[in-house]
C-alpha angles and dihedrals in degrees: 000000000000117000126189117188122188090332110185134172120184129184101197107300093346119094109210089178119015123198097320115185118178141139121220106201128212118251094036138090107226124195115221100203137179142121123277110291094025093119102257096130092041089053092049091050090053092049090052092049093243093116126039115231119234087221140350136047140270120207119188118192090342085319095253119172090255091052091048089052091052092046091048091052091047090051091048091053096048093089093048091237124201090211125046120191109187127182114211093332096181096047110124096009123129119236094269090047090051091051090049091048091051091053094045093049092049090048092050090052090047088056087062099260122140108242119190120181132186119205144148090214104091092177091055092050089051090055092049 
């Protein structure tokens, strides 16, 4: 489930996205259509957390902390970065999510990327 409520992005007096409310339901392929300049890309950037909305909310998968962590990591990896700087990447994850994050971070480092993590969980950093 992806829920957008009153999503708005303004650039000065220009509204790139204006009060968009829509639900994208699981189990369906949904077309997000509009002409050039209609705000499709701006909306997608706000959903990914790469652009801050002027107003409104985005909820992904119920928008739990763990889901936000996963979405944030996915957004960070979109550009195939050589350097990853992650703040508390396991915060809010369930045990299987933490195990998956450990594996992913080790794999990213093994690919030759620079991975820097902040955490207050010394034991978790030791495991990673």
